[in-house]
C-alpha positions in Angstrom: 29.6 248.3 108.3 30.1 251.9 109.3 28.6 251.4 112.7 30.9 248.4 113.3 33.9 250.6 112.4 32.7 253.3 114.9 32.3 250.6 117.6 35.8 249.4 116.9 37.1 252.9 117.2 35.2 253.8 120.4 37.8 252.0 122.7 40.6 253.9 121.0 38.7 257.2 121.5 38.1 256.3 125.1 41.8 255.6 125.7 42.8 258.9 123.9 40.4 260.8 126.2 41.9 259.2 129.3 45.4 260.1 128.0 44.3 263.6 127.2 43.0 264.0 130.8 46.2 262.6 132.1 44.4 260.1 134.4 47.0 257.3 133.8 50.0 259.4 134.5 48.7 261.6 137.4 47.3 260.4 140.7 46.4 264.0 141.4 44.1 264.1 138.4 42.7 260.7 139.3 41.8 261.8 142.8 40.5 265.2 141.6 38.3 263.7 138.8 37.1 260.9 141.0 36.0 263.4 143.7 34.3 265.6 141.1 32.4 262.7 139.7 31.4 261.5 143.2 30.1 265.0 143.9 28.5 265.6 140.4 26.7 262.3 139.9 24.7 262.2 143.2 24.1 266.0 143.1 22.7 265.7 139.6 20.7 262.6 140.4 19.2 264.3 143.5 18.5 267.5 141.6 16.8 265.8 138.7 14.9 263.3 140.9 13.8 266.2 143.1 12.6 268.2 140.1 10.6 265.3 138.7 9.3 264.4 142.1 8.1 268.0 142.5 6.4 267.8 139.1 4.7 264.6 140.1 3.7 266.1 143.4 2.4 269.2 141.8 0.4 267.1 139.3 -1.0 265.1 142.2 -1.9 268.1 144.2 -3.6 269.9 141.3 -5.4 266.7 140.4 -6.7 266.3 143.9 -7.8 270.0 144.0 -9.6 269.6 140.6 -11.2 266.4 141.7 -12.5 268.0 144.8 -14.2 270.7 142.7 -15.4 268.1 140.2 -16.9 266.1 143.1 -18.7 269.2 144.3 -20.0 270.0 140.9 -21.0 266.4 140.4 -23.2 266.7 143.5 -24.7 269.9 142.2 -25.6 268.3 138.9 -26.9 265.2 140.7 -29.2 267.2 143.0 -30.5 269.3 140.1 -31.2 266.3 137.9 -32.8 264.5 140.9 -35.1 267.5 141.2 -36.1 267.1 137.5 -36.8 263.4 138.2 -38.9 264.2 141.2 -41.0 266.7 139.2 -41.6 264.1 136.6 -42.5 261.4 139.1 -45.0 263.8 140.9 -46.7 264.6 137.6 -46.7 261.0 136.5 -48.5 259.9 139.7 -51.2 262.6 139.3 -54.6 260.7 138.9 -56.2 263.4 136.7 -53.3 263.2 134.3 -53.2 259.4 134.3 -56.9 259.4 133.6 -56.8 261.4 130.4 -53.7 259.4 129.2 -55.5 256.1 129.6 -56.1 254.2 126.4 -59.9 254.1 127.3 -60.2 257.9 127.5 -62.7 259.4 125.1 -61.9 263.1 124.4 -64.9 264.0 122.2 -67.4 263.6 125.1 -68.4 266.3 127.5 -67.0 264.4 130.4 -63.8 263.9 128.5 -63.6 267.6 127.9 -63.9 268.3 131.6 -61.4 265.6 132.5 -59.0 267.1 130.0 -59.4 270.6 131.5 -59.0 269.2 135.0 -55.7 267.4 134.0 -54.4 270.5 132.3 -55.3 272.6 135.4 -53.5 270.1 137.7 -50.4 270.3 135.5 -50.6 274.2 135.4 -51.0 274.4 139.2 -48.0 272.2 139.9 -45.7 273.7 137.3 -46.4 277.3 138.5 -44.7 276.2 141.7 -42.0 274.2 140.0 -41.0 277.0 137.7 -40.5 279.2 140.7 -38.0 276.9 142.5 -36.4 275.0 139.6 -34.8 275.5 136.2 -37.8 274.0 134.3 -38.7 276.0 131.2 -41.7 274.0 130.1 -43.4 270.6 130.4 -45.1 268.6 127.7 -46.7 265.2 128.0 -47.2 263.0 124.9 -49.8 260.3 125.5 -49.9 257.2 123.4 -53.6 257.8 123.0 -52.9 261.1 121.2 -53.5 263.4 124.1 -50.9 266.2 124.5 -50.7 268.2 127.7 -48.5 271.3 127.9 -47.5 274.0 130.3 -45.0 276.9 129.8 -44.3 279.2 126.8 -46.4 278.4 123.7 -43.3 278.7 121.5 -42.0 275.4 123.1 -45.1 273.4 122.0 -44.4 270.5 119.6 -48.0 269.8 118.3 -47.3 266.9 115.9 -47.0 263.8 118.1 -46.6 261.5 115.1 -43.4 263.1 113.9 -42.4 263.4 117.5 -42.6 259.7 118.1 -40.5 259.0 115.0 -37.5 260.8 116.5 -34.5 258.6 117.4 -34.1 260.0 120.8 -37.9 259.3 121.5 -37.4 255.6 120.5 -34.4 255.4 122.8 -36.3 257.0 125.7 -39.2 254.5 125.6 -36.8 251.5 125.7 -35.9 252.3 129.4 -37.6 253.7 132.5 -34.5 255.7 133.3 -34.8 259.5 132.6 -32.9 260.5 129.4 -31.2 264.0 129.4 -30.4 265.5 126.0 -29.3 268.9 124.8 -30.5 269.1 121.2 -33.8 270.6 119.9 -36.9 268.6 119.1 -36.4 269.3 115.4 -33.0 267.5 115.3 -33.1 264.3 113.3 -29.8 262.9 114.8 -28.7 262.3 118.4 -27.1 265.8 118.5 -23.4 264.5 118.4 -22.6 266.9 115.6 -24.7 269.9 116.7 -23.7 273.4 117.6 -24.4 276.1 120.1 -27.4 277.3 118.0 -29.4 274.1 118.6 -28.5 273.9 122.3 -31.8 273.1 124.1 -31.4 271.0 127.3 -34.3 268.6 128.2 -35.3 265.4 130.0 -37.5 262.7 128.7 -39.0 259.9 130.8 -41.5 257.1 130.1 -45.0 257.8 131.5 -46.7 254.6 133.1 -49.9 253.8 134.9 -49.2 253.8 138.6 -51.3 250.7 139.2 -50.8 248.5 136.2 -47.4 250.0 135.0 -48.9 250.1 131.6 -47.0 252.5 129.3 -49.1 255.6 128.7 -46.6 257.9 126.9 -43.7 260.1 127.7 -43.1 263.3 129.6 -40.8 265.9 128.1 -39.3 268.6 130.4 -37.6 271.4 128.7 -34.8 272.9 130.9 -33.7 276.5 130.9 -30.7 277.1 128.6 -28.8 278.9 131.3 -29.0 275.9 133.6 -25.2 275.2 133.9 -24.3 278.9 133.9 -26.5 279.4 137.0 -25.2 276.2 138.6 -21.5 277.0 138.1 -21.7 280.7 138.5 -19.6 280.7 141.7 -17.6 277.5 140.8 -13.8 277.6 140.9 -13.9 275.4 137.8 -15.7 278.1 135.8 -13.0 280.6 136.8 -10.3 278.2 135.6 -12.0 278.4 132.2 -11.3 274.7 131.4 -14.3 273.0 133.1 -16.3 270.9 130.6 -19.5 268.7 131.1 -20.1 265.8 128.7 -23.3 263.8 128.2 -23.5 260.1 127.7 -22.8 260.4 124.0 -19.5 262.3 124.7 -20.8 265.6 123.3 -20.1 268.9 125.2 -23.1 270.2 127.1 -21.2 272.8 129.0 -18.2 274.8 128.0 -17.0 278.3 128.7 -16.8 278.8 124.9 -20.4 278.5 123.7 -19.2 277.6 120.2 -18.0 274.3 121.6 -21.5 273.2 122.8 -22.9 269.9 121.3 -19.6 269.1 119.7 -17.8 265.8 120.3 -15.2 266.0 123.0 -11.7 265.4 121.5 -10.5 263.1 124.3 -13.8 261.2 124.8 -12.2 257.9 123.7 -9.4 258.3 126.2 -12.0 259.0 128.9 -13.8 255.8 128.1 -10.6 253.8 128.5 -10.0 255.0 132.1 -10.7 252.7 135.0 -12.8 253.9 137.9 -15.1 256.9 138.3 -12.4 259.5 138.7 -8.7 260.1 138.0 -6.3 262.0 135.7 -4.2 261.5 132.6 -2.0 263.5 130.2 -3.6 264.2 126.8 -1.7 264.1 123.4 -1.6 267.9 123.3 0.1 268.2 126.7 -2.9 268.8 128.9 -3.3 267.5 132.5 -6.9 266.1 132.3 -8.9 265.4 135.5 -12.2 263.7 135.2 -15.2 262.5 137.2 -17.8 260.0 135.9 -21.5 260.3 136.8 -22.5 256.6 136.4 -26.3 257.1 136.8 -26.5 259.3 133.7 -23.2 258.2 131.9 -22.0 261.8 132.0 -18.4 263.1 132.5 -17.1 266.2 134.3 -13.6 267.2 133.2 -11.1 269.9 133.9 -7.7 270.4 132.3 -4.7 272.7 132.4 -1.7 272.9 130.1 1.4 271.3 131.5 3.4 274.3 130.3 1.3 276.6 132.4 1.3 274.2 135.3 5.1 273.8 135.3 6.2 277.3 134.4 7.1 278.0 138.1 8.9 274.6 138.3 11.1 275.6 135.3 12.2 278.7 137.2 13.0 276.5 140.2 14.8 274.0 138.0 16.9 276.8 136.5 17.8 278.1 139.9 18.6 274.5 141.1 20.9 274.0 138.1 22.6 277.3 138.8 23.1 276.4 142.5 24.5 272.9 141.4 27.0 274.5 139.0 28.1 277.0 141.7 28.5 274.2 144.2 30.3 272.1 141.6 32.7 275.0 141.0 33.4 275.6 144.7 33.7 271.9 145.3 36.2 271.7 142.5 38.4 274.4 144.0 38.2 272.8 147.4 38.9 269.3 146.1 41.8 270.5 144.0 43.6 271.8 147.1 42.6 268.7 149.1 43.9 266.4 146.4 47.1 268.6 146.2 47.6 268.1 149.9 47.3 264.4 149.5 49.4 264.0 146.4 52.2 266.5 147.2 53.8 264.2 149.9 53.4 261.2 147.6 55.3 263.1 144.8 58.1 264.0 147.3 58.3 260.3 148.3 58.3 259.2 144.7 61.1 261.7 144.0 63.2 260.3 146.8 62.6 256.7 145.5 63.7 257.7 142.0 66.8 259.3 143.5 68.0 255.8 144.5 68.9 255.2 140.8 71.3 258.1 140.8 72.4 258.5 144.5 72.2 254.9 145.6 71.1 254.2 149.1 72.3 257.5 150.5 68.8 259.0 150.4 66.1 259.5 153.0 62.5 260.7 153.0 62.0 263.8 155.1 58.2 263.5 155.4 57.2 262.8 159.0 53.4 263.0 158.9 51.2 260.8 161.0 49.0 259.6 158.1 49.4 256.6 155.8 52.0 258.5 153.6 54.0 259.1 156.8 53.9 255.4 157.5 55.0 254.7 154.0 57.8 257.2 154.3 59.1 255.7 157.6 58.8 252.2 156.1 60.9 253.3 153.1 63.6 254.7 155.4 63.5 251.5 157.4 63.9 249.5 154.2 66.9 251.6 153.1 68.5 251.1 156.4 68.0 247.4 156.4 69.3 247.1 152.8 72.4 249.0 153.9 72.9 246.7 156.9 72.4 243.7 154.6 74.9 245.0 152.1 77.4 245.7 154.9 76.9 242.2 156.3 77.3 240.6 152.8 80.5 242.6 152.3 81.8 241.5 155.7 80.9 237.8 155.0 82.5 238.0 151.6 85.6 239.4 153.2 85.6 236.5 155.7 85.2 234.1 152.8 88.1 235.6 150.9 90.3 235.6 154.1 89.5 232.0 154.7 90.2 231.2 151.0 93.6 232.9 151.4 94.3 231.0 154.6 93.3 227.8 152.9 95.6 228.4 149.9 98.4 229.3 152.3 97.8 226.1 154.2 97.9 224.0 151.0 101.6 224.8 150.5 102.8 222.9 153.5 100.6 219.7 152.9 101.8 219.6 149.3 105.4 219.7 150.4 104.8 217.2 153.1 102.9 214.9 150.6 106.0 214.8 148.4 108.3 214.2 151.3 106.0 211.4 152.8 106.0 209.7 149.4 109.7 209.5 149.5 109.6 208.0 153.0 107.0 205.5 151.8 109.4 204.2 149.1 112.2 204.0 151.6 109.9 202.0 154.0 109.0 199.6 151.2 112.7 199.1 150.4 113.4 198.4 154.1 110.3 196.1 154.4 108.8 198.3 157.2 105.2 197.6 156.5 103.7 199.5 159.5 105.6 202.6 158.5 104.4 202.1 154.9 100.7 201.8 155.9 100.9 204.8 158.2 102.7 206.9 155.5 100.1 205.8 152.9 97.2 206.8 155.2 98.9 210.2 155.9 99.6 210.6 152.2 95.9 210.0 151.2 94.9 212.5 153.9 97.2 215.1 152.6 96.3 214.3 149.0 92.6 215.0 149.8 93.6 218.4 151.1 95.5 219.3 147.9 93.8 217.5 145.1 90.2 218.6 145.8 89.8 222.2 144.6 86.1 222.5 145.6 84.8 223.2 149.1 82.0 220.6 148.9 82.5 216.8 148.9 80.2 213.9 149.6 79.7 212.5 153.1 81.3 209.2 151.8 84.5 211.1 150.9 84.4 213.0 154.2 84.2 209.6 156.1 87.2 208.2 154.0 89.3 211.2 155.2 88.2 210.6 158.8 89.1 206.9 158.6 92.6 207.6 157.2 93.1 210.1 160.1 91.9 207.4 162.7 94.2 204.8 161.2 97.2 207.1 161.7 96.1 207.8 165.3 95.6 204.0 166.0 99.2 203.4 165.1 100.3 206.1 167.6 97.9 205.1 170.4 97.8 201.3 169.8 94.6 200.0 171.6 93.9 203.2 173.5 90.5 203.7 171.8 88.1 202.2 169.4 85.8 204.0 166.9 82.2 202.9 166.1 80.3 204.1 163.0 76.5 204.3 162.8 75.9 205.7 159.3 72.6 205.9 157.3 73.7 204.6 153.8 71.1 206.9 152.1 73.2 209.9 153.1 76.5 208.8 151.8 76.1 210.8 148.5 74.9 214.0 150.2 77.1 216.9 149.7 78.7 218.7 152.7 81.4 221.2 153.5 84.9 219.6 153.4 86.8 218.7 156.6 84.0 219.1 159.1 84.7 215.8 161.1 88.5 215.6 161.5 88.8 218.5 164.0 86.2 216.9 166.3 87.9 213.4 166.1 91.1 215.1 167.0 89.6 216.8 170.0 88.0 213.5 171.1 91.3 211.7 171.0 93.6 214.3 172.4 91.3 216.0 175.0 88.9 213.2 175.8 90.5 209.8 175.5 94.2 210.4 176.0 93.9 212.0 179.5 91.6 209.1 180.5 92.9 206.1 182.3 92.2 202.9 180.3 90.6 202.7 176.9 87.9 204.9 175.4 85.2 204.8 172.8 84.4 207.2 170.0 81.0 206.9 168.2 80.3 208.6 164.9 76.5 208.7 164.1 74.9 210.1 160.9 71.1 210.3 160.6 68.4 212.4 158.7 66.0 214.5 160.7 63.4 216.0 158.3 65.6 217.6 155.6 68.5 218.1 158.0 71.6 215.9 158.2 72.7 215.4 161.8 76.2 214.1 162.6 77.1 213.3 166.2 80.7 212.7 167.4 80.5 211.2 170.9 83.4 210.2 173.2 83.4 208.8 176.8 86.5 210.7 177.7 87.3 213.1 180.5 85.0 215.8 179.1 85.5 219.6 179.5 84.2 222.2 181.9 82.3 225.3 181.1 85.4 227.5 181.2 87.2 225.3 178.6 84.2 225.4 176.3 83.7 229.2 176.5 87.3 230.1 176.5 87.6 231.3 172.8 85.5 232.8 170.0 81.8 233.9 170.2 79.2 232.1 168.0 76.3 234.3 166.9 73.9 231.5 166.3 73.6 229.9 169.8 75.9 231.8 172.1 78.2 228.8 172.7 82.0 229.1 172.5 84.3 226.4 171.0 87.8 225.4 172.0 90.3 225.3 169.2 90.8 227.2 165.9 89.7 224.1 163.8 86.4 223.7 165.6 85.6 227.4 165.3 86.6 227.3 161.6 84.2 224.4 160.9 81.3 226.2 162.7 81.8 229.5 160.8 82.1 227.7 157.5 78.9 225.9 158.1 77.0 229.1 159.1 78.4 231.1 156.2 77.4 228.3 153.8 74.0 227.3 155.1 72.9 230.1 157.4 73.0 230.9 161.1 70.4 228.2 162.1 72.9 225.5 161.2 76.4 224.8 162.6 78.0 223.1 165.6 76.8 222.6 169.1 78.8 220.9 172.0 77.6 219.3 175.2 80.1 218.0 177.8 80.1 216.8 181.3 83.4 216.9 183.2 84.7 213.4 183.8 81.9 211.7 181.8 81.6 212.6 178.1 81.7 215.1 175.3 79.1 215.2 172.4 79.5 217.3 169.3 76.5 217.8 167.0 76.8 219.0 163.4 73.7 220.1 161.5 73.3 221.2 157.8 70.5 220.8 155.2 70.5 218.1 152.6 68.1 219.6 150.0 69.6 223.0 149.2 71.9 223.9 146.4 74.6 226.0 148.1 77.8 227.5 146.6 80.6 227.2 149.2 82.8 229.8 147.5 85.9 227.7 147.8 85.8 227.4 151.6 88.0 224.7 153.2 
């Protein structure tokens, strides 16, 4: 329960640490801490990995050096033991000696006496030479027929062959033809695994057989000088190291610089037996680097060891120096990175201050940083944005002013239509009293036309309502011009309920009649077409009148959208209202060919929700 509570608190502690470091609120600290972590982590990783790599390399080099010495000493031991085997083989193949060890040999006879003396002399003659060139101390042969031959110091004689043959090590020796090396005394009852330096007596035992029949005749016992290994390793580097140890096949120590350790069981013998291969190294439980070599022929081990603390004492000095250098580099890097981060963050702070000033000073601010880096680009982009916002605000103010002016003009213009509407209504009643139906119809059409201009307060009407206004206007003009023109309608019925700006067709019908058809000889035709192109409504007013030349089209007003100029205040008014309402990509375009035709195209979107702002 307590651990769960701590786990739940850990995120809070982490957040408090971040707040305490100020990482969230300061980009300067973010950059500085990030740089320091980037510098610290790899440096620490490299230092630690280098340290452990150097330790591993040192262990490997020391192990290789020790193994070279062990291999050398292994060869020395092998050659010495081989010499003992050769001495034994030479004696075993001596015919005089084999003769007296034969089961048929009869020692009580005179001939037996001479044969025994001859065998002993042969043994003495050979051993006199062997003692001079080898580490043999004495040789004793125990025949199965009871004959005992001996050469060397009399103190080494073991006269009782019956007790001798009862020894464990004797029984082990006769079970194999391989020579057996041991380092306990003949009087030991055990295998010597728990012996001491006082019983140290190196020897070799080998089965004695008939050279022809291979019949077992007895054993040969060669006692080796006690200083054998001291003389062998007198000039050895291993001896100088003081950790070189030789183990026999039972794992007991047969050579050690400390004589009190002789014939004791080696502490790491079980670990040695677990190793794979005839040589290698490992770390002991007490912190020793142990290097070993195994002599397979005899089952012996050569080992050397050194304490890791002694081996790595120089590495610890190097490690401390490395840590000191890392800390100094970390401190210097921290100072350098602090100023580098300050150089990066200072322009950002200045730019942020300018941006915050917009709240108080409005758009009358400007960043003064002009560097060529990314912050300079951000600064110039900020200044450009401020300029564009100022231009947009100025444009919106100008457009709103235009809208207000047009609203004022529209309200001013509504006064006269309202007065005329009342007057025409009186004329209509007079025409009805006088039975003048044509005057009545014309006044009714004119009245509806004027009523639409006064009764509709909004700036947007449906296309169906716009067409009704146009039809009333055409009816009035048909009375005036009789059969001078005809009007054709090509209307997509799906667009009748689409909203549009009020009074966008009447000025163009008026132009078509007055400037196109009236000057033309004969009758003319006006065609009004309404279709949908994508999401744009396209209204075309076409007449086959006299047309207009370029000078007439370009004589007044400049249109920002397409560069064309339009004749007449009404046409210009329609185009500007469309552009103010829908945008500059929409509005009015005119095509005309002198003496042939005039075509007016009106374009506006049908799927946008626009507020006309009371434009007429």
